[in-house]
N, C-alpha and C positions, 0 to 999 in steps of 0.2 A: 717607373717609366711606362711600363706596359699598360697600367691602369690609366695614365694620362692620355696615351694614344687612343685607347678604347673610348674614353670619355669624349675626347675631341671628335673622334669619328662619329660617335653617336649624335653629338650636337650638329655636325654637318649633315647627317642623314635627316635629322629632324628639320633643319632649315630647308632642305630640298623638298620635303613633304609639305611644309608650310608654304613654300613658293608655289607648289602645284595648286594648292587650295586658293591662294591669292589670285593666281592667273585664271583659275576657273571662275571665280567670282567676277573678275574683271571682264571675262569673255561673255558671261551671262548678262552683265549690266550693259555691255556694248550692244548686244543683240536687242535687248529690250528698249534701250534708248533709240536705236535706229528704227525699230518698228513704230514707236510712238511718234517720232518726228514725221514719218511718212503718213500716219493717220491724221495728224494735225491738218495737213493740206486738204484732206477730204472733208473734215469737219468745218474748215473755213469756207469751203464752197457751199456746204449745206447751210451754214449760218447765213451766208449772203443770200441764198435762195429764199430762206424763210423771211429775212428782212425785206427783200423785194416784194414777196407776197403780202406782207403786212402793210407795206407802203401803198401797194395797189389797192388793197382792201380798205385801208383807212381813208385814203383820199383827203378831202378837206373836212371830214366829219370829226367832231370832238368826241372820240370814243374811248372808253376805258379798255386798255390793252391788258394790263396786268391785274386788273380787278382790285388791286389794293396797294397803292393808289394809282391813278391814271398817269400816262406818260407826260401829259401836259402839266401836271403838278410837279414833275421831277425837277424842273428848272428852279422852282421856288422852295423845294424841300431843303431842309438843313440837317446837319448832323445832330441837332438838338433832339431829334426824335429818337425812337427806340430802334437804333441801328444795330443789326446783328452782323457778325463776321463769319464768313465761311473760309476756314483755314485749311490749306492743303499742306500737310507736314510729311515727314518721312514715315514710310511703312516699316522699313527694316533698318538695321544698324549698318556700320561700316560706311557711312555717308558723311563723315565729318560733322561739322556744325550746321547741317542743312536745316533742321527744324529750328534751331536757335536763331538762325539768320532771319527766318520768316517771322518768328515771334518778336524778335527785337525790332523789326521794321514797323510793327504796330505800336509798340511803346506801352505806356502805363494804362492806356484805355482798355487793355485786355481784361482787367479785373472788374470792369464796370459795364460790360456789354455782353449780350447773349452770344455764345460761341457754338459754331458747328465745326467739329474737328474731324478731318480725314487723315488717317495714318496711325497705326498702332504704336510705333516708336515715338512719334510726335505726341501722342496722347499721354504716354508715360512722362514725357518732358513737361507737358502742361501741368500734370499732377504735382511734379516737384516744385512748380511755381505757385502752387495753391489754387489752381484754376479748375473749375468744374464746368465742362461744356454742357450746353443744352441738349446736344446730341452728338454722337460720334460714330464713325464707321472705319473699317479697314480699307486700305487701297488694294485692289486686286493684284495678284502676282503677275498677271499678263494684261497688256493694254486692251485686249479684246473684251475684257470684263468691265471696262470703264463705262460703256453705255448703260449697263445694268446698274452700276453704282450711281450714275447720273439720274436714273429713274428714281432710285431711293431718295437721293438728295432733293430732287424736285418735289416729291410728295411731302417730304418733311418741311421744306420751305413754305409751301402753300398751306400746310396745316398750321405752321407757326404764324403765318400771316392771318389766317382765319381766327386763331385763338388769341391774337393780340400779343403774342410773345415778341414779335418784331414788327416794325412798320416799314423798314428799309433793310436792305442787305447788301453788304460789300463782300467781294470775293478777293482773297489774298492768296497768291501762289507764286512760286519761283519759276523762272524760265532760264534756260542756259543761253548765255550770250557772252561772246568774247572770252571764252574759257573759264567762266565763273557764273554762279547763279545770280540772277537779277530778280528782285522781288517786285511783283506788280500788284497794285491794289486798285480795283475799279468797282464802280457801282453796278450791281447786278439787277436789283429791283429797287424802285420802279425802273422800267426800261426808259432809257434816255431818248428823247425825240431825235437827236442827231445820229443815233445808231440805226434808225429806220431809214434806209436809203431807197428811194424809188428807182426802178430800172429805167433805162433810156429806151423808149418805144419809138423813137424817131418822130416823124410828123403825123403818124396815123391817129394818135390820140385815142385809140381804142380802150375802152374800159374792160376790166376783167369780168368774165361771166361767173357769177356767184350763185350757188344753189343752196347756201345756208344763210341764215340771218347774219348780218354784218357783225353784231356783237358776239354771237356764238363762234363765228369763224375767227375773229380777232382774239378771243379768249383762248381758243385752241392753238392758234399760231403763236400767241404769246408764251404759252407753256412750252411749245416746241422750241422757241427761240431761247428761252432760259435753259432748257435741257441741252441745247447745242452749245451754249456758252459754258455751261458746267463741264461738258465733255472736253471742250477745248482747253479749259483751265486745268482739268485733271490730267490730260495728256501732256501738257507742258510740265506740270509738276512731276508726273511719272518719269518723263524723259530727263528732267533736271536732277531728280534724285539719283537716277542711274548714272548720269554723267558725273555727279559728285562722288558716287561710289567708285566709278572708274578712276577718278583723280586720286581718291584715297588709296585705292589698291595699287595705283602706279607708284605712289609715294612709299607704300609698304614694300612693294617689290624692289624698289631702289634701296631701301634700308636693308632688306634681306640680302640683296646682292652684296652690299657693302660688308655686312657682318659675315657672309660666307667667305669673302676674300680674306677677312681677318682670321677666321677660323682655319682656313686653308694654309695661310702663312704660318699660323701657330703650329699646325700639324706638321708642316715641313720642318719647322724649327725643332720640334720635339723629336721627330724622326732623326734629324741630323745629330741632335744631342745623344740619342740612343745609339746611333752608329759610332759616334765618336767615343762614347763610353765603352762600347764593346771592343773597339780597336785598342783603346788604352788598356782595357782589362787583358786582352790577348797579348799585347806587348809586355805588360807587367808580368804575366804568367810565363812568357817566353824568357824574359830576362831572369826570372827567378830560377828557371830550369837550367840555365847556362851561366853558372857563376864564373 
């Protein structure tokens, strides 16, 4: 009986320690998701600013923004070209089926297109599916490292365009909405004309003052625009992964609490049985001593 009490007590202590770890993971995930959501708003404003600058610089001139190919060709481009996919998957575990959801949204085309994969945990999942990406990288542990990651991705993308590895690129990532991850898939390159929105200058009609050749300016702004959109997608994916981890940890915490109640009930039962056995033993001993 004493061994059973010690065993159950040890299990309860272990469950308490596990609960503390789960709550710590949940708290870290919550802080990271909150920081990423705040930064998305700043990136949105930055993206809009670049879009406006491109629209002002472009004017009515048929100019190549993305270098390969031009935005005017985007409306007639089809998926029959060498379209690559930039996938943002999970960096760490304890996020449920986060990566699987993103991969499943793409479907069977995964095996036949060039892949750029972000996320260490997601990369291991792509390997189990027999997929070998053209390039991969890990997601930074903090959202402040995402601009540097976006720099690396932008360089890889333009190198792949120059080498002919891809002609077009779509970006696939999750974003948290209505309590669950929603997968978004959008064309990143070539830049779509409808994404370039001219600002409202009122009735002045003033043209911007440019000190660089138009083509040079647009090429630079185009890369900045791509960089900003990659940052935005990465931040959404970063936040969504941590939101998914929070959900997984909440479920784990509920399961731990339920098991703790079971163990506590069992401990009370074993203690009662032990007390009852001792009372019976004392009563039997007393009866034996008084014939």
